[in-house]
N, CA and C of each residue as an Amber inpcrd file, in Angstrom:
protein
   312
 -27.5150000  57.4230000-203.5290000 -27.1250000  57.5570000-204.9090000
 -26.8240000  56.1880000-205.4720000 -27.1020000  56.0270000-206.7360000
 -26.8480000  54.7480000-207.3910000 -25.9030000  54.9360000-208.5670000
 -25.0780000  53.9250000-208.8030000 -24.2430000  53.8710000-209.9820000
 -24.0590000  52.4170000-210.3670000 -23.5940000  52.1850000-211.5700000
 -23.4580000  50.8010000-212.0160000 -22.0950000  50.2410000-211.6260000
 -22.1080000  49.0060000-211.1570000 -20.8820000  48.3120000-210.7760000
 -19.9320000  48.2290000-211.9650000 -20.4770000  47.9580000-213.1330000
 -19.6410000  47.8030000-214.3270000 -18.9780000  49.1100000-214.7530000
 -19.4560000  50.2550000-214.2520000 -18.8370000  51.5420000-214.5910000
 -17.6150000  51.8320000-213.7210000 -17.4060000  51.0170000-212.6910000
 -16.2670000  51.2090000-211.7880000 -15.1000000  50.3450000-212.2520000
 -13.9470000  50.9630000-212.4310000 -12.7450000  50.2520000-212.8580000
 -11.9900000  49.7800000-211.6240000 -11.6950000  48.4770000-211.5470000
 -10.9450000  47.9810000-210.3860000  -9.6260000  48.7400000-210.2140000
  -9.3660000  49.1710000-208.9740000  -8.1180000  49.8530000-208.6590000
  -8.0480000  51.3090000-209.0660000  -9.1310000  51.8590000-209.6120000
  -9.1440000  53.2720000-210.0180000 -10.2410000  53.9990000-209.2550000
  -9.8690000  54.8160000-208.2670000 -10.8840000  55.5210000-207.4740000
 -11.6420000  56.5450000-208.3150000 -12.8430000  56.8500000-207.8550000
 -13.7080000  57.7860000-208.5730000 -14.4380000  58.6610000-207.5720000
 -14.5400000  59.9440000-207.8690000 -15.2710000  60.8700000-207.0000000
 -16.7320000  60.9440000-207.4380000 -17.6280000  60.8930000-206.4580000
 -19.0450000  61.1140000-206.7050000 -19.5440000  62.1400000-205.6940000
 -20.6590000  62.7600000-206.0240000 -21.2640000  63.7460000-205.1300000
 -22.4870000  63.1080000-204.4960000 -22.4970000  63.0750000-203.1870000
 -23.6160000  62.4980000-202.4400000 -24.2290000  63.5910000-201.5740000
 -25.2860000  64.1930000-202.0800000 -25.9630000  65.2820000-201.3600000
 -25.0000000  66.3840000-200.9390000 -24.1080000  66.7830000-201.8610000
 -23.1620000  67.8590000-201.5970000 -21.8760000  67.4290000-200.9230000
 -21.7340000  66.1450000-200.6290000 -20.5250000  65.6200000-199.9940000
 -19.7130000  64.8720000-201.0460000 -18.4200000  65.2000000-201.1400000
 -17.5440000  64.5020000-202.0780000 -17.1420000  63.1530000-201.4710000
 -17.4340000  62.0860000-202.2160000 -17.1770000  60.7270000-201.7520000
 -16.2520000  60.0400000-202.7480000 -15.2820000  59.3150000-202.2340000
 -14.3630000  58.5280000-203.0470000 -14.8980000  57.0960000-203.0940000
 -15.1910000  56.6170000-204.3030000 -15.6970000  55.2570000-204.4860000
 -14.5750000  54.4230000-205.1020000 -14.3490000  53.2430000-204.5440000
 -13.2680000  52.3890000-205.0160000 -13.7500000  50.9500000-205.1620000
 -13.4130000  50.3580000-206.2940000 -13.7330000  48.9470000-206.5240000
 -12.4610000  48.1320000-206.3440000 -12.5650000  47.1170000-205.4760000
 -11.4720000  46.1820000-205.2530000 -12.0410000  44.7980000-205.5380000
 -11.6850000  44.2240000-206.6750000 -12.2680000  42.9450000-207.0770000
 -13.7680000  43.0960000-207.2640000 -14.5420000  42.2940000-206.5390000
 -16.0040000  42.3560000-206.6150000 -16.6130000  43.1990000-205.5110000
 -15.7670000  43.8910000-204.7340000 -16.2440000  44.7130000-203.6240000
 -16.1460000  46.1890000-203.9750000 -17.0440000  46.9810000-203.3860000
 -17.0360000  48.4270000-203.5850000 -17.0200000  49.1010000-202.2220000
 -16.2030000  50.1350000-202.1030000 -16.0630000  50.8730000-200.8510000
 -16.2780000  52.3570000-201.1240000 -16.7750000  53.0730000-200.1330000
 -16.9950000  54.5120000-200.2550000 -16.5220000  55.1880000-198.9760000
 -15.6090000  56.1350000-199.1500000 -15.0520000  56.8920000-198.0210000
 -15.0640000  58.3750000-198.3910000 -14.9010000  59.2090000-197.3900000
 -14.7730000  60.6350000-197.6390000 -13.6260000  60.8610000-198.6170000
 -13.8230000  61.7500000-199.5800000 -12.7980000  61.9630000-200.6070000
 -11.6810000  62.8850000-200.1430000 -11.8580000  63.5620000-199.0420000
 -10.8560000  64.5190000-198.5710000  -9.9240000  63.8660000-197.5500000
  -8.6320000  63.8810000-197.8490000  -7.6320000  63.3360000-196.9220000
  -7.7410000  64.0640000-195.5870000  -7.6320000  63.3380000-194.4940000
  -7.7600000  63.9580000-193.1730000  -6.4920000  64.7070000-192.7670000
  -5.4140000  64.5620000-193.5170000  -4.1710000  65.2620000-193.2030000
  -4.0700000  66.6060000-193.9110000  -4.4270000  66.6230000-195.1930000
  -4.2730000  67.8540000-195.9730000  -5.4190000  67.9480000-196.9800000
  -5.5420000  69.0830000-197.5900000  -6.6270000  69.3450000-198.5260000
  -6.3270000  68.6990000-199.8810000  -6.4880000  67.3810000-199.9480000
  -6.2130000  66.6370000-201.1780000  -7.3160000  65.6090000-201.3990000
  -7.6840000  65.4010000-202.6470000  -8.7280000  64.4540000-202.9960000
  -8.1440000  63.0470000-203.1270000  -8.6790000  62.1160000-202.3600000
  -8.1950000  60.7320000-202.4120000  -8.5460000  60.0610000-203.7260000
  -9.5790000  60.5390000-204.4100000  -9.9530000  59.9530000-205.6980000
  -8.8730000  60.1600000-206.7520000  -7.8790000  60.9850000-206.4500000
  -6.7400000  61.1760000-207.3450000  -5.5580000  60.3070000-206.9210000
  -5.7580000  59.4840000-205.8930000  -4.6820000  58.6530000-205.3510000
  -4.6270000  57.2710000-205.9710000  -3.7810000  56.4320000-205.3800000
  -3.5490000  55.0710000-205.8510000  -4.1660000  54.0670000-204.8860000
  -4.6850000  52.9610000-205.4480000  -5.2360000  51.8750000-204.6440000
  -4.3060000  50.6780000-204.7290000  -4.0490000  50.0770000-203.5710000
  -3.2590000  48.8540000-203.4950000  -3.9420000  47.9520000-202.4820000
  -4.4070000  46.7870000-202.9360000  -5.2100000  45.9030000-202.0860000
  -6.3920000  46.6900000-201.5350000  -6.5160000  46.7750000-200.2140000
  -7.6330000  47.4930000-199.6020000  -7.1930000  48.8520000-199.0520000
  -6.1020000  49.3780000-199.5920000  -5.5770000  50.6650000-199.1360000
  -5.6670000  51.6880000-200.2550000  -5.9100000  52.9340000-199.8580000
  -5.8220000  54.0430000-200.7980000  -4.7700000  55.0040000-200.2800000
  -3.9250000  55.4810000-201.1920000  -2.8330000  56.3770000-200.8190000
  -3.1210000  57.7770000-201.3380000  -2.9880000  58.7530000-200.4580000
  -3.1440000  60.1510000-200.8410000  -1.9640000  60.5520000-201.7270000
  -2.2580000  61.1450000-202.8410000  -1.2190000  61.5260000-203.8000000
  -0.3320000  62.6680000-203.2950000  -0.8210000  63.4510000-202.3420000
  -0.0800000  64.6370000-201.9150000   1.0700000  64.3310000-200.9690000
   0.8170000  63.5810000-199.9050000   1.8610000  63.2990000-198.9160000
   2.0530000  61.8140000-198.6350000   1.3180000  60.9490000-199.3190000
   1.5440000  59.5120000-199.1820000   0.8400000  58.8290000-198.0230000
  -0.0350000  59.5290000-197.3180000  -0.7800000  58.8770000-196.2360000
  -1.6550000  57.7730000-196.8220000  -1.7560000  56.6480000-196.1070000
  -2.5760000  55.5340000-196.5620000  -3.7310000  55.3000000-195.6050000
  -4.8770000  54.8920000-196.1760000  -6.0880000  54.6230000-195.4150000
  -6.6450000  53.2620000-195.8170000  -7.2730000  52.5820000-194.8610000
  -7.9470000  51.3180000-195.1330000  -9.3290000  51.6320000-195.6990000
  -9.6120000  51.1570000-196.9020000 -10.9010000  51.4200000-197.5410000
 -12.0570000  50.7560000-196.8060000 -11.7880000  49.6700000-196.0920000
 -12.8420000  48.9330000-195.3890000 -13.2800000  49.6330000-194.1140000
 -12.3300000  50.2510000-193.4120000 -12.6330000  50.8340000-192.1010000
 -12.4580000  52.3480000-192.0360000 -11.7260000  52.9120000-192.9910000
 -11.4120000  54.3400000-192.9620000 -10.2000000  54.6700000-192.1160000
  -9.6250000  53.6880000-191.4450000  -8.4860000  53.9220000-190.5460000
  -7.2870000  54.5100000-191.2820000  -6.6350000  55.4670000-190.6400000
  -5.3690000  55.9960000-191.1520000  -4.3000000  54.9610000-190.8360000
  -3.5990000  54.5030000-191.8570000  -2.6040000  53.4430000-191.6780000
  -1.1780000  53.9560000-191.5800000  -0.8920000  55.0870000-192.2240000
   0.4700000  55.6250000-192.2090000   0.4450000  57.1390000-192.0220000
   1.5120000  57.6620000-191.4100000   1.6290000  59.1100000-191.3030000
   1.8010000  59.7040000-192.7090000   1.5210000  60.9420000-192.8850000
   1.2530000  61.9390000-191.8620000  -0.1880000  61.9760000-191.3640000
  -1.0920000  61.1810000-191.9350000  -2.4830000  61.1770000-191.4560000
  -2.5890000  60.3960000-190.1510000  -3.4310000  60.8820000-189.2480000
  -3.6710000  60.1620000-187.9960000  -5.1640000  60.0030000-187.7100000
  -5.9940000  60.7770000-188.3960000  -7.4440000  60.6970000-188.2020000
  -8.0730000  59.8180000-189.2750000  -9.1200000  59.0560000-188.9110000
  -9.7770000  58.1790000-189.8860000 -10.6720000  58.9580000-190.8480000
 -11.0090000  58.3060000-191.9370000 -11.9570000  58.8400000-192.9140000
 -13.3710000  58.4260000-192.5290000 -14.3480000  59.1840000-192.9700000
 -15.7420000  58.7600000-192.8670000 -15.9400000  57.6050000-193.8400000
 -16.6820000  56.5970000-193.4220000 -16.9880000  55.4500000-194.2730000
 -18.4850000  55.4690000-194.5530000 -18.8580000  55.3250000-195.8140000
 -20.2550000  55.3440000-196.2170000 -20.7520000  53.9280000-196.4790000
 -22.0320000  53.7170000-196.2350000 -22.6440000  52.4090000-196.4320000
 -22.8060000  52.1330000-197.9250000 -22.3680000  50.9470000-198.3550000
 -22.4590000  50.5490000-199.7570000 -23.2210000  49.2320000-199.8490000
 -24.1830000  49.1800000-200.7640000 -24.9000000  47.9390000-201.0510000
 -24.7810000  47.6650000-202.5370000 -24.6030000  46.3870000-202.8720000
 -24.5430000  46.0060000-204.2810000 -25.5970000  44.9500000-204.5640000
 -26.3740000  45.2020000-205.6060000 -27.3720000  44.2520000-206.0690000
 -27.1330000  44.0710000-207.5650000 -26.4370000  42.9870000-207.9190000
 -26.0120000  42.7380000-209.2970000 -25.1700000  43.9170000-209.7940000
 -25.6750000  44.6590000-210.7960000 -24.8740000  45.7530000-211.3570000
 -25.1800000  47.1040000-210.7100000 -26.0970000  47.1280000-209.7440000
 -26.4670000  48.3930000-209.1100000 -25.7640000  48.5330000-207.7600000
 -25.0110000  49.6190000-207.6290000 -24.3260000  49.9400000-206.3740000
 -25.0270000  51.1420000-205.7650000 -25.4620000  51.0130000-204.5100000
 -26.1190000  52.1090000-203.8090000 -25.2200000  52.5800000-202.6750000
 -24.9640000  53.8740000-202.6610000 -24.1520000  54.4790000-201.6040000
 -25.0710000  55.3410000-200.7720000 -25.0730000  55.0890000-199.4740000
 -25.9820000  55.7690000-198.5670000 -25.2820000  56.8960000-197.8310000
 -26.0410000  57.9690000-197.5950000 -25.5200000  59.0960000-196.8230000
 -25.3330000  58.7310000-195.3570000 -25.9360000  57.6320000-194.9260000
 -25.7350000  57.1800000-193.5480000 -24.3240000  56.6360000-193.4240000
 -23.5030000  57.3040000-192.6320000 -22.1340000  56.8640000-192.4700000
 -22.0470000  55.8180000-191.3870000 -21.0500000  54.9630000-191.5330000
 -20.7750000  53.9390000-190.5380000 -19.6920000  54.4460000-189.6150000
 -19.4920000  53.7540000-188.5130000 -18.3950000  54.1020000-187.6200000
 -17.0930000  53.9620000-188.3880000 -16.2170000  54.9380000-188.2770000
 -14.9470000  54.8690000-188.9880000 -13.8030000  54.7180000-188.0240000
 -12.7340000  54.1170000-188.5330000 -11.5030000  54.0190000-187.7680000
 -11.5220000  53.0020000-186.6670000 -12.4970000  52.1180000-186.6420000
 -12.5680000  51.1370000-185.5610000 -12.1530000  49.7770000-186.0730000
């Protein structure tokens, strides 16, 4: 799936649909990250959460995840998020259904 870099607001996560999978896309400065939108602790959408540096916080229970690796950083979450491959070419951001290793 493709979207424009300029349509992403820094620090404001956004949900996109990638072949039926809900993905949370986050822009941090000039970088873009894509992780599974569903918190691994509870049934909550991370795209409704807050971004601080390279972390996203689940709005429901406060669990934090690293946007770069998907790692769960704080309880109550302990399982990592799926991380999706992101490529940027000028204003075009491509998010691939091929997931990368998460939590490592």
